Rosetta silent file (secondary structure, phi, psi, omega in degrees, C-alpha in Angstrom):
SEQUENCE: XXXXXXXXXXXXXXXXXXXXXXXXXXXXXXXXXXXXXXXXXXXXXXXXXXXXXXXXXXXXXXXXXXXXXXXXXXXXXXXXXXXXXXXXXXXXXXXXXXXXXXXXXXXXXXXXXXXXXXXXXXXXXXXXXXXXXXXXXXXXXXXXXXXXXXXXXXXXXXXXXXXXXXXXXXXXXXXXXXXXXXXXXXXX
SCORE:     score description
SCORE:     0.000 S_00000001
   1 L     0.000  143.559  175.551   -0.017    0.002   -0.001 S_00000001
   2 L   -84.384  137.274  175.553    1.311    3.397   -0.850 S_00000001
   3 L   -60.335  152.970  179.674    1.547    6.137    1.853 S_00000001
   4 L  -119.904  155.731 -177.405   -0.986    8.738    1.828 S_00000001
   5 L  -103.497    1.074  179.824   -0.877   12.452    2.620 S_00000001
   6 L   -71.132  114.896 -173.489   -4.529   12.600    3.683 S_00000001
   7 L   -61.705  -17.444 -172.733   -4.528   13.556    7.401 S_00000001
   8 L   -90.954    0.254  179.793   -7.751   11.565    8.049 S_00000001
   9 E  -118.160  135.910  169.197   -6.018    8.218    7.113 S_00000001
  10 L   -80.713  176.685 -173.342   -3.354    6.493    9.046 S_00000001
  11 L   -66.308  -13.913 -179.692   -0.384    4.906    7.249 S_00000001
  12 L   -91.712   -1.943 -179.069   -2.298    1.586    6.988 S_00000001
  13 L    90.859    0.429 -176.886   -5.185    3.192    5.166 S_00000001
  14 L   -83.125  141.913  178.676   -7.705    2.914    7.990 S_00000001
  15 E   -69.599  142.806 -177.121   -9.903    5.874    8.617 S_00000001
  16 L   -66.211  148.325 -179.669   -8.968    7.923   11.594 S_00000001
  17 L   -60.830  156.228 -179.920  -11.329    7.635   14.570 S_00000001
  18 L   -67.243  167.537  179.938  -14.096   10.048   14.963 S_00000001
  19 L   -57.036  131.389 -172.918  -13.805   13.028   17.285 S_00000001
  20 H   -58.099  -26.334  178.035  -13.618   11.616   20.824 S_00000001
  21 H   -67.733  -31.500  170.952  -16.534   13.905   21.906 S_00000001
  22 H   -68.108  -44.850  175.321  -18.850   12.138   19.501 S_00000001
  23 H   -58.221  -40.188  179.725  -17.685    8.738   20.730 S_00000001
  24 H   -62.160  -53.416 -175.590  -18.206    9.933   24.240 S_00000001
  25 H   -56.883  -49.317 -177.761  -21.805   11.161   23.386 S_00000001
  26 H   -60.466  -45.401  173.826  -22.632    7.769   21.663 S_00000001
  27 H   -51.545  -45.474 -176.187  -21.284    5.895   24.733 S_00000001
  28 H   -65.473  -44.396 -174.944  -23.515    7.912   27.025 S_00000001
  29 H   -67.591  -43.999  177.302  -26.592    7.423   24.838 S_00000001
  30 H   -62.458  -43.181  177.519  -25.896    3.675   24.670 S_00000001
  31 H   -63.600  -34.646  178.688  -25.484    3.373   28.439 S_00000001
  32 H   -67.889  -53.095  175.038  -28.629    5.238   28.984 S_00000001
  33 H   -50.620  -40.682  176.249  -30.542    2.969   26.452 S_00000001
  34 H   -56.281  -55.155  178.278  -29.091    0.002   28.320 S_00000001
  35 H   -54.056  -46.024 -177.012  -30.266    1.272   31.593 S_00000001
  36 H   -68.829  -39.287  175.821  -33.777    2.046   30.276 S_00000001
  37 H   -61.125  -34.821  179.554  -33.889   -1.602   28.754 S_00000001
  38 H   -76.506  -35.624  178.878  -33.048   -3.012   32.137 S_00000001
  39 H   -67.010  -30.832  176.164  -35.654   -0.836   33.852 S_00000001
  40 L  -140.277   75.869  176.693  -38.423   -2.057   31.480 S_00000001
  41 H   -58.512  -27.027  178.973  -37.367   -5.241   29.650 S_00000001
  42 H   -67.509  -48.884  169.803  -40.799   -5.921   28.290 S_00000001
  43 H   -56.455  -43.514  173.770  -40.880   -2.594   26.279 S_00000001
  44 H   -57.971  -39.940  174.137  -37.339   -3.241   25.208 S_00000001
  45 H   -58.380  -48.029 -175.740  -38.356   -6.704   24.066 S_00000001
  46 H   -61.548  -40.608  176.670  -41.269   -5.337   22.167 S_00000001
  47 H   -58.979  -51.369  175.430  -38.832   -2.760   20.502 S_00000001
  48 H   -53.750  -46.275  179.718  -36.462   -5.573   19.499 S_00000001
  49 H   -61.833  -38.980  178.959  -39.413   -7.564   18.053 S_00000001
  50 H   -66.045  -42.632 -177.481  -40.587   -4.494   16.072 S_00000001
  51 H   -64.627  -39.832 -173.942  -37.138   -3.836   14.633 S_00000001
  52 H   -74.397  -33.177  172.019  -36.760   -7.413   13.690 S_00000001
  53 H   -61.556  -44.584 -179.376  -40.169   -7.378   12.087 S_00000001
  54 H   -62.456  -43.741 -177.439  -39.443   -4.183   10.092 S_00000001
  55 H   -61.300  -48.818 -178.801  -36.006   -5.691    8.992 S_00000001
  56 H   -58.658  -35.497  177.561  -37.708   -8.893    7.774 S_00000001
  57 H   -62.255  -44.794  176.057  -40.255   -6.862    5.884 S_00000001
  58 H   -65.762  -48.936 -178.641  -37.642   -4.723    4.101 S_00000001
  59 H   -57.475  -41.048  175.231  -35.467   -7.868    3.433 S_00000001
  60 H   -68.302  -39.351  176.449  -38.481   -9.643    1.972 S_00000001
  61 H   -67.420  -34.180  174.637  -39.480   -6.836   -0.162 S_00000001
  62 H   -66.446  -48.361 -179.393  -35.932   -6.381   -1.531 S_00000001
  63 H   -54.716  -47.644 -176.968  -35.720  -10.193   -2.096 S_00000001
  64 H   -71.024  -42.875 -179.905  -39.078  -10.281   -3.970 S_00000001
  65 H   -61.505  -40.602 -177.244  -38.084   -7.168   -6.079 S_00000001
  66 H   -72.988  -20.503  178.774  -34.831   -8.783   -7.025 S_00000001
  67 H   -73.105  -35.985 -178.382  -36.610  -11.981   -8.034 S_00000001
  68 H   -89.375  -18.112 -178.565  -38.845  -10.063  -10.451 S_00000001
  69 H   -97.950  -22.536 -173.369  -36.331   -7.525  -11.703 S_00000001
  70 L   -83.123   96.378  179.049  -33.188   -9.669  -12.416 S_00000001
  71 L   -66.980  -14.243 -172.113  -33.390  -10.771  -16.021 S_00000001
  72 L   -78.997  -16.247 -178.727  -30.075  -12.654  -15.636 S_00000001
  73 L   -83.938  146.132  170.868  -31.807  -15.425  -13.491 S_00000001
  74 L   -75.600  171.367 -177.020  -33.488  -18.478  -14.877 S_00000001
  75 H   -51.137  -50.343 -175.785  -37.120  -19.206  -14.099 S_00000001
  76 H   -56.826  -48.375 -175.148  -36.301  -21.589  -11.171 S_00000001
  77 H   -63.220  -40.581  178.771  -33.939  -19.096   -9.576 S_00000001
  78 H   -63.596  -44.750 -176.752  -36.524  -16.413   -9.820 S_00000001
  79 H   -60.927  -51.912 -179.680  -39.313  -18.594   -8.310 S_00000001
  80 H   -53.757  -52.820  175.804  -36.958  -19.557   -5.434 S_00000001
  81 H   -61.368  -34.473  176.457  -35.961  -15.879   -4.702 S_00000001
  82 H   -68.300  -38.297  172.566  -39.609  -14.898   -4.931 S_00000001
  83 H   -64.921  -43.905  177.415  -40.592  -17.622   -2.421 S_00000001
  84 H   -61.791  -44.132  176.921  -37.859  -16.588   -0.100 S_00000001
  85 H   -66.968  -43.042  169.629  -39.000  -13.001   -0.325 S_00000001
  86 H   -48.010  -50.594 -177.866  -42.618  -14.025    0.271 S_00000001
  87 H   -60.973  -39.998  176.164  -41.577  -16.050    3.280 S_00000001
  88 H   -70.781  -28.086  175.505  -39.754  -13.124    4.873 S_00000001
  89 H   -77.086  -35.551  171.303  -42.694  -10.843    4.316 S_00000001
  90 H   -62.527  -42.592  177.290  -45.026  -13.407    5.887 S_00000001
  91 H   -70.082  -34.366  176.142  -42.749  -13.703    8.925 S_00000001
  92 H   -64.813  -43.496  177.970  -42.500   -9.969    9.221 S_00000001
  93 H   -57.618  -48.485  177.240  -46.375   -9.665    9.091 S_00000001
  94 H   -57.768  -43.241  178.297  -46.678  -12.362   11.671 S_00000001
  95 H   -69.634  -43.515 -173.278  -44.297  -10.648   14.024 S_00000001
  96 H   -79.637  -21.333 -177.097  -45.736   -7.181   13.577 S_00000001
  97 H   -78.118  -38.148 -176.300  -49.417   -8.246   13.546 S_00000001
  98 L  -129.040   84.216 -177.626  -49.170  -10.236   16.947 S_00000001
  99 H   -60.443  -29.905 -176.520  -46.291   -8.763   18.956 S_00000001
 100 H   -75.242  -38.610  175.801  -46.662  -11.090   21.903 S_00000001
 101 H   -66.234  -42.856  178.309  -46.601  -14.214   19.707 S_00000001
 102 H   -58.133  -33.518  178.533  -43.635  -12.637   17.943 S_00000001
 103 H   -68.180  -42.627  176.832  -41.755  -12.231   21.199 S_00000001
 104 H   -62.059  -40.843  173.794  -42.227  -15.953   21.937 S_00000001
 105 H   -60.531  -48.097 -178.013  -41.147  -16.847   18.369 S_00000001
 106 H   -72.071  -31.890  176.580  -37.990  -14.771   18.529 S_00000001
 107 H   -69.672  -34.868  178.975  -37.182  -15.991   22.122 S_00000001
 108 H   -70.607  -38.203  179.491  -37.596  -19.559   20.981 S_00000001
 109 H   -62.124  -45.785 -178.131  -35.267  -18.768   17.907 S_00000001
 110 H   -59.078  -43.809  179.557  -32.703  -17.273   20.436 S_00000001
 111 H   -58.017  -50.532 -170.135  -32.967  -20.420   22.691 S_00000001
 112 H   -66.975  -39.906  171.842  -32.445  -22.716   19.665 S_00000001
 113 H   -61.246  -39.738  173.056  -29.410  -20.694   18.592 S_00000001
 114 H   -64.798  -34.762 -179.624  -27.919  -20.856   22.023 S_00000001
 115 H   -71.834  -46.476  179.598  -28.492  -24.630   22.087 S_00000001
 116 H   -58.715  -51.936  177.205  -26.919  -25.135   18.581 S_00000001
 117 H   -62.445  -36.952 -176.831  -23.928  -22.953   19.538 S_00000001
 118 H   -66.761  -45.976  174.578  -23.465  -24.624   22.828 S_00000001
 119 H   -54.432  -52.062 -176.319  -23.497  -28.073   21.257 S_00000001
 120 H   -68.656  -32.655  173.633  -21.095  -27.097   18.555 S_00000001
 121 H   -69.175  -30.424 -179.378  -18.693  -25.418   21.024 S_00000001
 122 H   -71.367  -42.979  176.092  -18.753  -28.456   23.213 S_00000001
 123 H   -62.095  -48.624 -179.380  -17.980  -30.751   20.269 S_00000001
 124 H   -60.829  -36.468 -179.550  -15.248  -28.444   19.124 S_00000001
 125 H   -66.849  -37.124  173.477  -13.867  -28.403   22.626 S_00000001
 126 H   -66.088  -28.222  176.148  -13.505  -32.165   22.912 S_00000001
 127 H   -74.615  -26.211  177.813  -11.758  -32.075   19.665 S_00000001
 128 L   -87.685    4.636 -170.591   -9.330  -29.490   20.978 S_00000001
 129 L   -43.508  -46.674 -177.503   -8.963  -31.500   24.159 S_00000001
 130 L   -64.987  -11.600 -176.160   -5.127  -32.006   24.032 S_00000001
 131 L   -86.273  157.759 -169.688   -4.738  -28.167   23.862 S_00000001
 132 L   -69.678  -33.993 -176.087   -4.492  -26.192   27.124 S_00000001
 133 L   -94.865   19.650 -179.155   -7.596  -23.980   26.507 S_00000001
 134 H   -69.022  -27.780 -179.321  -10.120  -26.657   25.663 S_00000001
 135 H   -64.134  -32.665  177.598  -11.767  -26.335   29.025 S_00000001
 136 H   -69.940  -48.436  178.255  -12.787  -22.710   28.302 S_00000001
 137 H   -51.663  -45.619 -176.643  -14.332  -23.661   25.042 S_00000001
 138 H   -70.990  -33.724  177.731  -16.210  -26.497   26.848 S_00000001
 139 H   -71.733  -39.207  176.101  -17.316  -24.174   29.657 S_00000001
 140 H   -63.432  -45.485  173.322  -18.627  -21.699   27.053 S_00000001
 141 H   -55.787  -42.938 -179.262  -20.485  -24.483   25.300 S_00000001
 142 H   -75.066  -25.777  178.036  -22.082  -25.808   28.426 S_00000001
 143 H   -74.025  -37.481  176.661  -23.146  -22.302   29.581 S_00000001
 144 H   -60.187  -43.779  179.865  -24.847  -21.787   26.210 S_00000001
 145 H   -59.702  -49.827 -177.770  -26.664  -25.113   26.569 S_00000001
 146 H   -56.282  -49.477  178.468  -27.655  -24.113   30.153 S_00000001
 147 H   -53.521  -47.131 -179.657  -28.992  -20.778   28.957 S_00000001
 148 H   -65.363  -39.219  178.754  -30.948  -22.469   26.241 S_00000001
 149 H   -73.612  -29.947  175.929  -32.574  -25.026   28.540 S_00000001
 150 H   -63.370  -46.956 -179.910  -33.261  -22.203   30.999 S_00000001
 151 H   -67.484  -42.569 -179.678  -35.116  -20.307   28.277 S_00000001
 152 H   -63.640  -39.485 -178.141  -36.947  -23.405   26.953 S_00000001
 153 H   -76.689  -11.076 -178.273  -38.177  -24.269   30.471 S_00000001
 154 H  -116.719   10.843  172.262  -39.470  -20.803   31.202 S_00000001
 155 L   -66.827  139.937    6.007  -41.232  -20.172   27.934 S_00000001
 156 L   -89.682   -7.596 -173.687  -43.600  -18.228   27.297 S_00000001
 157 H   -67.751  -26.125  178.675  -42.922  -16.077   30.352 S_00000001
 158 H   -68.142  -24.526 -179.999  -39.246  -15.644   29.485 S_00000001
 159 H   -68.648  -17.287 -175.503  -40.330  -14.119   26.189 S_00000001
 160 H   -76.278  -20.753 -178.399  -41.832  -11.091   27.948 S_00000001
 161 L  -144.334   -5.674 -176.875  -38.500   -9.588   28.995 S_00000001
 162 H   -62.322  -50.991  175.474  -35.571  -11.754   27.818 S_00000001
 163 H   -55.601  -40.381  173.571  -34.897  -10.037   24.584 S_00000001
 164 H   -61.851  -43.634 -179.250  -34.992   -6.608   26.395 S_00000001
 165 H   -63.470  -44.126 -178.067  -32.515   -7.892   28.934 S_00000001
 166 H   -63.821  -36.417  178.198  -30.165   -9.062   26.106 S_00000001
 167 H   -68.104  -35.241 -176.412  -30.616   -5.603   24.464 S_00000001
 168 H   -68.368  -50.758 -179.065  -29.819   -3.945   27.779 S_00000001
 169 H   -54.728  -48.750  179.879  -26.585   -6.046   28.192 S_00000001
 170 H   -54.455  -53.601  179.616  -25.599   -5.257   24.655 S_00000001
 171 H   -58.633  -42.440  177.754  -26.169   -1.613   24.989 S_00000001
 172 H   -66.115  -44.905  176.874  -24.294   -1.289   28.359 S_00000001
 173 H   -63.298  -41.522 -177.246  -21.311   -3.242   27.033 S_00000001
 174 H   -74.002  -36.469  171.004  -21.243   -1.255   23.786 S_00000001
 175 H   -65.218  -36.432  171.890  -21.587    2.010   25.598 S_00000001
 176 H   -64.144  -31.915  179.421  -18.795    1.152   28.057 S_00000001
 177 H   -77.084  -36.966  177.948  -16.592    0.300   25.036 S_00000001
 178 H   -63.705  -44.177  177.425  -17.496    3.615   23.368 S_00000001
 179 H   -60.675  -46.033 -179.291  -16.686    5.457   26.520 S_00000001
 180 H   -58.082  -44.904 -176.679  -13.420    3.631   26.817 S_00000001
 181 H   -66.202  -47.724 -178.557  -12.530    4.360   23.233 S_00000001
 182 H   -59.147  -49.614 -175.484  -13.458    8.108   23.668 S_00000001
 183 H   -68.627  -30.973  173.943  -11.518    8.636   26.826 S_00000001
 184 H   -66.929  -38.811  179.771   -8.467    6.807   25.276 S_00000001
 185 H   -71.065  -35.280  166.908   -8.747    9.073   22.211 S_00000001
 186 H   -53.041  -41.257  179.446   -8.916   11.991   24.382 S_00000001
 187 H   -77.775  -33.148 -169.831   -5.667   11.365   26.112 S_00000001
 188 L   -94.073    0.000    0.000   -3.926   10.380   22.867 S_00000001
């Protein structure tokens, strides 16, 4: 890579970080959002569900548009793309039309993913067993399986707040990271 004279790029071509004050503001907003999600996990869960529904709706519409507008595809590919678009739109409508059922569906999907990830991590851990850190991988896998079972055993009640709690954890962690970056950039 050739050196650049642009002051907004470092020698490796990566964009320079944003002004630390904007990163600080982002961190504060994320922390506040995380605290609000912890204070009312049900509303936060409904927010997650609405965002997921809207995302599926847009994705389905784009997929359907691509199926009908791409002349380079053969008929079967267009049909499959159209069916995928229709399925995404139906999923979006189901989530948005009945938010409580949508919460249960999304929470069930999260539990299923935790179970699958946990099983896969555990299998990988046993394959890594001669290496020193295989126990950490196994612990991570078993924790994911335990979380999945906890969710499965507490459905449908778990659906009322679990996604909101996950959102709260993510926002607090992301906010703390943004604050750390901002304060580090301010000093540097």
